C-alpha positions in Angstrom: -72.9 201.8 57.3 -71.3 205.1 56.6 -74.5 206.7 55.5 -76.2 206.1 58.9 -73.1 207.3 60.7 -73.1 210.5 58.8 -76.8 211.1 59.3 -76.6 213.1 62.6 -73.8 215.3 61.1 -76.0 215.9 58.0 -78.9 217.0 60.2 -76.7 219.4 62.2 -75.2 220.9 59.0 -78.7 221.5 57.5 -79.8 223.2 60.7 -76.7 225.4 60.4 -77.4 226.4 56.7 -81.1 226.8 57.3 -80.4 229.2 60.1 -78.2 231.5 58.0 -80.6 231.2 55.0 -83.5 232.4 57.1 -81.4 235.1 58.7 -80.4 236.4 55.3 -84.0 236.3 54.0 -85.2 238.2 57.0 -82.7 240.9 56.2 -83.9 241.1 52.6 -87.6 241.7 53.5 -89.8 241.5 56.5 -92.3 239.3 54.6 -89.9 236.4 55.2 -90.6 236.7 58.9 -94.3 236.2 58.5 -95.3 232.8 60.1 -97.1 231.5 57.0 -94.2 232.4 54.7 -91.7 231.1 57.2 -93.6 227.8 57.4 -93.6 227.4 53.6 -89.9 228.0 53.4 -89.1 225.5 56.2 -91.4 222.9 54.6 -89.7 223.2 51.3 -86.2 223.2 52.8 -87.0 220.0 54.8 -88.5 218.4 51.7 -85.3 218.9 49.7 -82.9 218.1 52.5 -84.8 214.9 53.4 -85.2 213.8 49.8 -82.1 211.7 50.3 -84.0 209.7 52.9 -87.5 209.7 51.4 -86.0 208.6 48.0 -84.5 205.7 49.9 -87.6 204.8 51.8 -90.4 205.4 49.3 -90.5 202.5 46.9 -93.7 203.3 45.0 -93.2 204.5 41.4 -93.1 207.1 40.0 -92.5 208.7 43.4 -89.3 206.7 44.1 -87.6 207.8 40.9 -88.7 211.4 41.2 -87.4 211.6 44.8 -84.1 209.9 43.8 -83.6 212.4 41.0 -84.4 215.4 43.2 -82.0 214.1 45.9 -79.1 213.8 43.3 -79.6 217.4 42.3 -80.0 218.5 45.9 -76.7 216.9 46.9 -74.8 219.1 44.4 -76.6 222.3 45.4 -76.1 221.6 49.1 -72.3 221.0 48.7 -72.0 224.6 47.6 -74.7 226.0 49.8 -72.8 224.6 52.8 -69.4 225.6 51.5 -70.4 229.2 50.9 -72.1 229.5 54.3 -69.1 228.1 56.2 -66.7 230.5 54.4 -68.9 233.5 55.0 -69.4 232.7 58.7 -65.7 232.2 59.2 -64.8 235.4 57.4 -67.5 237.2 59.6 -65.9 235.8 62.8 -62.4 236.6 61.8 -63.1 240.2 60.7 -65.3 240.8 63.7 -62.0 241.4 65.6 -60.9 244.0 63.2 -62.0 247.7 62.6 -64.2 246.5 59.7 -66.7 245.2 62.2 -68.1 248.7 62.6 -68.5 249.3 58.9 -71.4 248.8 56.6 -70.1 245.2 55.9 -71.9 244.0 59.0 -75.0 246.1 58.6 -78.4 244.7 57.4 -77.5 246.0 53.9 -74.2 244.2 54.1 -75.9 241.0 55.0 -78.3 241.4 52.1 -75.5 241.9 49.6 -73.4 239.1 50.8 -76.4 236.7 50.8 -77.4 237.8 47.3 -73.9 237.2 46.0 -74.0 233.8 47.5 -77.4 232.9 46.0 -76.3 234.1 42.6 -73.0 232.2 42.8 -74.6 229.0 43.9 -77.3 229.2 41.3 -74.8 229.8 38.5 -72.5 227.0 39.6 -75.4 224.6 39.9 -76.7 225.4 36.4 -73.3 225.2 34.9 -72.5 221.9 36.8 -75.7 220.2 35.6 -75.1 221.3 32.0 -71.4 220.4 32.1 -72.0 217.0 33.5 -73.6 215.9 30.2 -70.9 217.3 27.9 -68.6 214.4 27.1 -65.2 215.5 25.8 -62.6 213.4 23.9 -59.2 213.1 25.5 -56.2 211.7 23.6 -53.0 210.0 24.9 -50.1 208.5 23.0 -48.1 205.6 24.3 -44.9 204.1 22.9 -44.1 200.8 24.4 -40.7 199.0 24.3 -42.7 196.0 22.9 -44.1 195.9 19.3 -47.8 197.0 19.3 -49.9 199.3 17.2 -53.3 199.7 18.6 -56.0 202.3 19.2 -57.9 201.9 22.4 -61.1 203.6 23.5 -61.3 203.8 27.3 -64.4 204.7 29.3 -65.4 204.0 32.9 -67.9 204.8 35.5 -71.0 204.9 33.3 -73.2 204.6 36.5 -76.3 203.7 34.5 -79.2 204.6 36.6 -81.2 207.7 37.7 -78.8 210.3 36.3 -77.3 208.5 33.3 -79.2 206.8 30.5 -79.9 206.7 26.8 -78.8 210.3 26.0 -75.4 210.0 27.5 -74.8 206.5 26.1 -75.8 207.6 22.6 -73.4 210.5 22.8 -70.6 208.2 24.1 -71.1 205.6 21.4 -71.1 208.2 18.7 -67.8 209.7 20.0 -66.1 206.3 20.2 -67.3 205.0 16.8 -66.2 208.2 15.1 -62.6 207.4 16.1 -62.6 203.8 14.7 -60.8 202.1 17.6 -59.3 198.7 17.5 -60.5 197.9 21.0 -63.1 199.3 23.5 -62.4 199.0 27.2 -64.9 199.8 30.0 -63.0 200.0 33.3 -65.8 199.2 35.8 -68.9 200.8 37.4 -71.1 200.2 34.4 -74.1 200.3 36.8 -75.1 202.5 39.7 -76.0 199.6 42.0 -79.8 199.6 41.4 -80.7 197.8 38.2 -84.3 199.1 38.5 -82.9 202.6 38.2 -82.1 202.1 34.5 -84.9 203.4 32.4 -85.5 201.1 29.4 -82.5 198.8 30.0 -83.1 196.9 26.8 -82.7 200.1 24.8 -79.6 201.2 26.7 -78.0 197.8 26.1 -78.9 198.1 22.4 -77.2 201.5 22.2 -74.0 200.0 23.8 -74.1 197.0 21.4 -73.6 199.5 18.6 -70.0 200.2 19.8 -67.8 199.2 16.8 -64.2 198.1 17.1 -62.1 195.5 15.4 -61.5 193.4 18.5 -64.7 194.0 20.5 -65.6 195.6 23.9 -64.1 194.3 27.1 -64.8 195.3 30.7 -64.1 194.6 34.4 -66.4 194.9 37.4 -66.4 198.0 39.6 -67.4 198.5 43.2 -70.9 199.8 42.1 -71.6 196.8 39.8 -73.6 195.0 42.5 -77.3 195.4 43.2 -77.5 197.2 46.5 -79.7 199.9 48.0 -78.0 203.3 48.0 -78.4 206.4 50.1 -76.7 209.6 49.2 -74.2 207.6 47.1 -73.4 205.2 49.9 -74.4 201.6 49.8 -75.9 199.5 52.5 -74.1 196.2 53.2 -75.6 193.6 55.5 -73.8 190.8 57.2 -74.7 188.3 54.5 -72.6 188.0 51.4 -74.1 189.6 48.4 -75.2 187.5 45.4 -74.5 189.2 42.0 -77.6 190.1 40.1 -78.0 188.0 37.0 -79.6 190.9 35.3 -76.3 192.7 35.1 -74.7 189.9 33.2 -77.7 189.5 30.9 -77.5 193.2 30.2 -73.8 192.9 29.2 -74.6 190.0 26.9 -77.2 192.1 25.2 -74.7 194.9 24.9 -72.0 192.6 23.4 -69.6 193.5 26.3 -67.3 190.7 27.4 -66.5 190.8 31.1 -63.0 189.8 32.3 -63.2 188.8 35.9 -59.6 187.9 36.9 -59.3 186.5 33.4 -57.1 187.2 30.5 -57.4 186.9 26.7 -54.8 186.9 24.0 -56.0 189.2 21.3 -55.0 189.8 17.7 -52.2 187.3 18.0 -50.2 190.2 19.5 -51.1 191.2 23.1 -52.7 190.1 26.4 -55.7 191.8 27.9 -56.5 191.0 31.5 -59.4 192.2 33.7 -59.2 192.3 37.5 -62.0 191.8 40.0 -62.8 194.9 42.1 -61.6 194.6 45.7 -64.7 196.2 47.2 -67.1 194.1 45.2 -65.3 190.8 46.0 -65.3 191.7 49.7 -69.1 191.9 49.5 -69.6 188.8 47.4 -67.1 186.7 49.4 -65.0 186.0 46.3 -61.3 185.9 46.2 -59.2 188.2 44.0 -56.1 187.4 42.2 -52.9 189.2 43.1 -50.9 190.8 40.3 -48.5 187.7 40.1 -51.4 185.3 40.0 -53.3 187.4 37.4 -50.3 187.7 35.1 -48.9 184.2 35.7 -48.1 182.3 32.5 -48.1 185.3 30.3 -45.0 185.7 28.1 -43.4 189.0 28.9 -42.2 189.6 25.3 -45.8 190.3 24.4 -47.5 193.6 25.6 -49.7 193.1 28.6 -52.7 195.4 29.2 -54.7 195.2 32.4 -58.2 196.6 33.2 -58.4 197.5 36.9 -61.3 199.7 38.1 -59.5 201.2 41.1 -56.0 202.5 40.3 -54.3 200.5 43.1 -51.3 198.3 43.2 -49.7 200.2 40.3 -46.2 199.4 41.4 -47.0 195.7 41.9 -48.5 195.5 38.4 -45.5 197.3 36.9 -43.1 194.9 38.6 -45.0 191.9 37.3 -44.6 193.1 33.7 -47.8 194.9 32.9 -47.3 197.5 30.2 -50.6 199.5 30.4 -53.1 199.6 33.3 -56.5 201.1 32.4 -58.7 202.4 35.3 -61.3 204.8 36.5 -63.2 205.0 39.9 -62.0 208.4 41.0 -64.2 210.6 38.8 -61.3 213.0 39.3 -63.3 214.2 42.3 -66.3 215.1 40.1 -67.0 218.4 41.7 -64.5 221.0 43.0 -62.8 220.8 45.4 -63.2 217.0 45.2 -60.5 216.9 42.5 -58.0 218.4 45.0 -58.8 215.6 47.5 -58.6 212.7 45.0 -55.2 213.9 43.8 -53.8 213.5 47.3 -55.4 210.1 47.8 -54.4 208.4 44.6 -51.0 208.0 43.0 -52.8 208.6 39.7 -56.2 210.1 40.2 -56.7 211.0 36.6 -54.7 211.1 33.4 -51.5 209.3 32.4 -48.6 208.4 34.7 -45.5 206.4 34.1 -44.8 203.8 36.8 -41.5 202.1 36.0 -41.9 200.8 32.4 -45.7 200.8 32.8 -48.3 203.4 31.9 -51.2 204.0 34.2 -54.1 205.7 32.4 -57.1 206.7 34.6 -60.2 208.3 33.2 -62.5 210.7 35.0 -65.4 208.7 33.7 -68.6 209.3 31.7 -71.2 209.1 34.4 -72.0 210.5 37.8 -71.8 209.4 41.4 -74.2 211.1 43.8 -74.4 214.8 42.9 -75.9 215.3 39.4 -73.2 217.8 38.3 -69.6 218.2 37.3 -67.6 221.3 38.3 -63.8 221.5 37.7 -63.8 218.0 36.0 -65.0 216.6 32.7 -67.0 213.6 31.6 -64.7 212.0 29.0 -64.0 209.3 26.5 -60.2 208.6 26.3 -58.6 207.6 23.1 -55.2 205.9 23.5 -52.9 205.4 20.5 -50.3 202.8 21.2 -47.4 203.4 18.8 -45.5 200.4 17.4 -41.9 200.2 18.4 -40.1 199.9 15.1 -36.9 198.6 16.7 -38.7 195.6 18.3 -39.4 192.3 16.7 -42.9 190.7 16.6 -42.9 187.4 18.7 -44.1 184.3 17.0 -47.4 182.6 17.7 -48.5 179.0 17.0 -51.2 177.8 14.6 -53.9 178.4 17.2 -52.9 182.1 17.5 -51.4 181.6 21.0 -47.9 182.7 22.1 
């Protein structure tokens, strides 16, 4: 359980930031050293820093939901509070060996100015991040395959329906997609944020998603968060027993007119295959097996375009070698908040955007929703519109009377 392993580190880091916060406040005005004022400040700091734990432990509503929402905001604020404090302390230590140590920079007034700059910067970044997280932009890609296909695909992923994402974001997303008149809508996993109870008015949210309009329908694959589990600071708790998928998730998808492809494929429009992969992290918890790329694409005629929905952008080379033409994914959030995007770009071959892998295109979206911190900085919530351009030099393969290759 990663969350428990990180708990002592989290406590030590909060002690570190609280110490410097109090030191700065004491430099600003002596009132902050008064025992009563000091006690109030410490109680508030402890309340916010422990909201991660109390939101996990307190189950009574509406307190549970309120604490979970507070903790999601706190996570984002604390990332930058900690980052600023660490940078300032390191600079302080490095420059203490230089002649600048004797200047006004290290006086009480210098501490006041540096702390004030930090508070203003963190506040501005937090407000921007919270606002920006709910601004969904439209991203366009154009793909020209060597096989004949003309298709407009709307790709979204990582909705994370729950405490941070609900009716407002889904309404905006549906409006953006419908305005583009796609032929096909694809949701590349993490539709849910683990806790089904976290979704406010799930029937209404499902109803909003059911209003997605496309010629061929809406298809999806499972993601690693599409499993009902308790979650602490974005991390899930897995017991020794295998997890049983929550039937409410599948009922929700039925109400939303979303067809799940779980290591399955369909032949659409008498012109292309669409396959959806199981998520490796989810199958590990449920005890299911997962098809390899050769198993998944077995039996498909390679003269037809093959599209694959795979939540995590892994095994790109393997899928390319097996004849996949386009792989649609998500999962990474493009790091969600800076400098997370710099980290994900080192971890994943394609952490966000479009990448050619052999004759195949990998297209990864940064997602619509949020994981953990309720903000986006340096990344965007997005709907991806993919125009697959018909190769005029190719010939359209024949299909039988049943519409099969």
